[in-house]
C-alpha positions in Angstrom: -72.3 115.6 -48.4 -69.1 118.3 -47.5 -65.5 118.1 -47.8 -63.1 120.2 -47.5 -58.6 120.5 -47.8 -56.4 123.0 -48.7 -53.5 122.9 -51.2 -50.7 124.4 -50.7 -48.4 123.5 -54.2 -48.8 121.0 -56.3 -45.8 119.0 -55.1 -47.3 118.3 -52.0 -50.7 117.8 -53.8 -49.9 115.0 -55.8 -47.8 113.4 -52.8 -51.4 113.8 -51.4 -53.5 112.2 -54.1 -50.7 110.6 -56.1 -51.6 112.1 -58.9 -49.5 112.4 -62.6 -50.7 115.8 -63.2 -49.2 116.2 -66.6 -48.9 119.1 -68.0 -50.3 120.7 -65.0 -49.2 123.9 -63.8 -48.3 124.8 -60.1 -50.4 125.8 -56.9 -48.9 128.6 -55.1 -52.0 130.0 -54.3 -53.8 129.0 -50.9 -56.3 126.5 -52.2 -59.2 125.4 -50.2 -61.3 122.2 -52.1 -64.8 122.3 -50.7 -67.7 119.6 -52.0 -71.6 119.8 -51.6 -74.2 117.4 -53.6 -76.8 120.1 -53.0 -79.2 120.5 -55.3 -78.7 117.1 -57.3 -79.1 116.7 -60.9 -79.5 113.6 -63.4 -78.4 112.0 -66.7 -78.6 108.7 -68.2 -74.8 108.8 -68.4 -71.7 110.0 -69.1 -69.9 109.9 -72.6 -66.3 109.4 -71.4 -63.7 110.0 -69.7 -62.0 112.6 -72.3 -63.6 116.1 -72.6 -62.2 118.9 -74.7 -62.7 122.4 -75.1 -64.7 122.0 -77.9 -67.2 120.0 -75.9 -69.0 121.8 -73.6 -70.1 124.4 -75.9 -73.3 126.6 -73.4 -70.8 126.2 -70.5 -72.7 129.4 -68.1 -69.5 131.4 -67.1 -70.2 134.3 -64.5 -67.4 136.5 -63.4 -67.5 139.0 -60.6 -64.9 141.6 -60.6 -64.9 145.0 -58.4 -64.1 147.8 -60.9 -63.2 150.2 -58.8 -65.9 151.2 -56.8 -68.5 149.0 -57.5 -68.7 144.9 -57.5 -69.9 144.7 -61.5 -70.8 140.6 -63.6 -70.1 139.5 -67.3 -71.6 136.0 -68.1 -71.6 134.6 -71.5 -71.3 130.8 -72.7 -68.5 129.0 -73.7 -67.5 127.8 -77.6 -65.6 125.8 -79.4 -62.6 127.7 -81.2 -61.0 125.0 -82.6 -61.6 120.8 -83.2 -60.2 120.0 -79.8 -60.4 123.8 -78.3 -63.0 126.5 -76.5 -63.9 129.1 -74.7 -66.1 132.4 -73.5 -64.7 136.3 -73.7 -67.3 138.5 -71.9 -66.8 142.4 -73.6 -66.8 145.0 -71.2 -70.0 146.3 -68.6 -70.5 150.2 -69.5 -67.9 152.4 -68.7 -65.4 149.1 -68.3 -64.3 150.3 -71.7 -64.0 148.3 -75.0 -62.1 145.1 -75.8 -61.7 141.7 -74.4 -61.4 142.3 -71.0 -61.9 138.7 -69.6 -61.6 135.3 -71.5 -61.2 131.6 -70.4 -59.5 128.7 -73.5 -58.7 125.7 -73.0 -56.9 124.3 -75.8 -56.8 120.0 -75.6 -58.9 117.8 -73.3 -59.4 118.8 -69.8 -57.2 116.5 -67.6 -54.4 116.9 -69.4 -54.6 120.6 -69.9 -54.7 123.6 -68.0 -56.6 126.2 -69.0 -56.3 130.0 -69.5 -57.7 133.0 -67.6 -56.9 136.5 -69.5 -59.0 138.8 -66.9 -57.3 143.2 -68.0 -60.7 145.4 -66.9 -60.0 148.3 -68.8 -56.5 148.7 -66.8 -58.5 147.8 -62.9 -60.3 146.4 -60.6 -60.1 142.8 -59.0 -61.7 139.4 -59.6 -63.5 138.2 -56.6 -65.2 135.3 -58.3 -65.6 132.6 -61.0 -68.9 130.8 -61.3 -69.0 127.2 -63.9 -72.5 126.0 -64.7 -71.9 123.0 -66.5 -76.1 122.2 -67.1 -76.3 124.2 -70.1 -73.1 123.0 -71.6 -74.1 119.1 -70.6 -70.8 119.5 -68.7 -69.9 118.5 -65.2 -67.2 118.3 -62.9 -64.9 115.6 -61.7 -62.8 115.2 -59.0 -60.4 112.1 -57.1 -62.1 113.1 -53.3 -59.6 114.2 -50.3 -58.7 110.7 -49.5 -58.1 109.8 -53.6 -61.0 107.9 -53.5 -62.5 108.6 -56.6 -59.2 107.8 -59.0 -57.4 104.9 -59.0 -59.4 101.6 -58.5 -62.6 103.2 -57.3 -63.2 106.0 -60.6 -66.6 106.8 -58.6 -69.4 107.6 -61.1 -69.4 105.0 -63.8 -67.7 107.0 -67.3 -66.1 108.7 -65.3 -63.0 107.5 -64.9 -59.9 109.6 -63.1 -60.4 112.7 -62.0 -58.4 115.3 -60.6 -59.2 117.6 -57.1 -58.3 121.8 -58.7 -55.0 123.4 -58.2 -53.1 126.3 -60.4 -53.0 130.2 -60.0 -49.6 129.6 -59.5 -48.1 133.0 -59.9 -50.4 134.4 -57.0 -50.1 133.3 -53.5 -54.3 134.3 -52.1 -56.2 132.1 -51.2 -59.0 130.3 -53.1 -61.7 128.1 -52.5 -62.7 125.9 -54.9 -66.3 124.7 -54.9 -68.2 122.1 -56.7 -71.5 121.5 -55.7 -74.7 120.2 -57.0 -73.7 116.5 -57.3 -74.6 115.1 -61.1 -76.6 110.9 -59.9 -76.7 108.5 -62.7 -80.5 108.0 -63.8 -82.8 106.7 -60.7 -79.2 106.1 -58.7 -77.9 108.2 -55.6 -75.0 110.8 -56.9 -71.5 109.2 -55.6 -69.9 112.2 -54.6 -67.3 113.3 -57.2 -69.1 114.2 -60.1 -70.6 117.9 -60.1 -72.6 120.1 -62.3 -71.5 123.1 -60.8 -68.0 125.0 -59.9 -67.2 127.8 -58.5 -63.6 129.4 -57.6 -64.0 132.6 -54.9 -61.3 134.6 -54.6 -59.9 136.4 -50.9 -58.6 139.5 -50.1 -58.9 141.6 -52.4 -59.4 139.8 -54.7 -57.5 138.2 -58.3 -55.4 140.9 -59.6 -55.0 141.7 -62.9 -52.5 139.4 -64.8 -52.8 135.5 -66.6 -53.8 132.7 -65.1 -53.7 129.1 -65.2 -55.2 126.3 -63.3 -56.0 122.4 -63.6 -59.6 121.4 -63.5 -61.7 117.7 -65.0 -64.4 117.8 -66.8 -66.3 115.5 -68.7 -69.7 114.8 -70.4 -73.0 113.7 -70.3 -75.1 112.2 -72.6 -79.0 113.2 -72.0 -79.9 116.8 -71.1 -79.0 117.2 -67.5 -82.5 117.6 -65.2 -82.7 117.8 -62.2 -83.4 115.0 -60.4 -87.0 113.9 -59.2 -87.9 113.6 -54.7 -88.0 109.6 -54.3 -91.2 108.3 -53.4 -90.4 108.0 -49.1 -89.0 112.2 -50.0 -92.9 113.1 -51.7 -94.8 111.3 -49.0 -93.3 113.0 -46.7 -93.4 116.3 -48.2 -97.6 115.7 -48.4 -97.8 115.1 -45.3 -96.2 118.3 -44.3 -98.3 119.6 -46.0 -101.6 118.0 -45.0 -100.2 119.3 -41.8 -100.0 123.0 -43.0 -103.8 122.7 -44.1 -104.9 121.2 -40.8 -103.1 123.8 -39.0 -104.6 126.4 -40.4 -108.4 125.4 -40.4 -107.8 125.0 -36.7 -106.6 128.9 -36.6 -110.1 129.8 -38.6 -112.3 127.9 -36.6 -111.2 129.7 -33.8 
């Protein structure tokens, strides 16, 4: 399933989705939100609808940036830094200088508080993308949907409560694509389409300039380890038929 929407500022976002953003931040960037079921994952359930910065240990963050001459990638795992806060700090690649050139932190719960991104790569370069893999940290990303269909009375995936559509980056006007993918299913049920295990930000133009930024991204936690969903028996039967047909074709070719 795919959904796409452009959101120019938090006023428009609130008017469309009826969201209370709490301490959230306005969005001057032109944001396109996309969802893709992708490779479906599963868990036994969600722990509850409140996830803080201290509840996402292990989540993998990967940043791709342009250092002035080539693209480079930095990766690191999220860890808690307080009772309700957490973050990741990525050291510079060789030639990039010393110090904390990339930090991402969250203080408090993800529904009511903005994430804090600081990007500083040895005084140069631009951020091209930011990838969140929640699987190692049993963390998932929860949205409301383009028509607010998973907020209010219908909260979508059991245990997820209301989510948030992505917003933020009030101090830049570049185009940002926010992609939620690899949907989460509970047990053997089909995924609802409001909770995902991976999230990616792609920054348009020449990328995101060095600065400090804030954004809103709601997360939940899985009760048990997130694993790939097992294909349904019908799907396995079709796969078996396909392999059998391929084997027969090979035998016919060999006999010619």
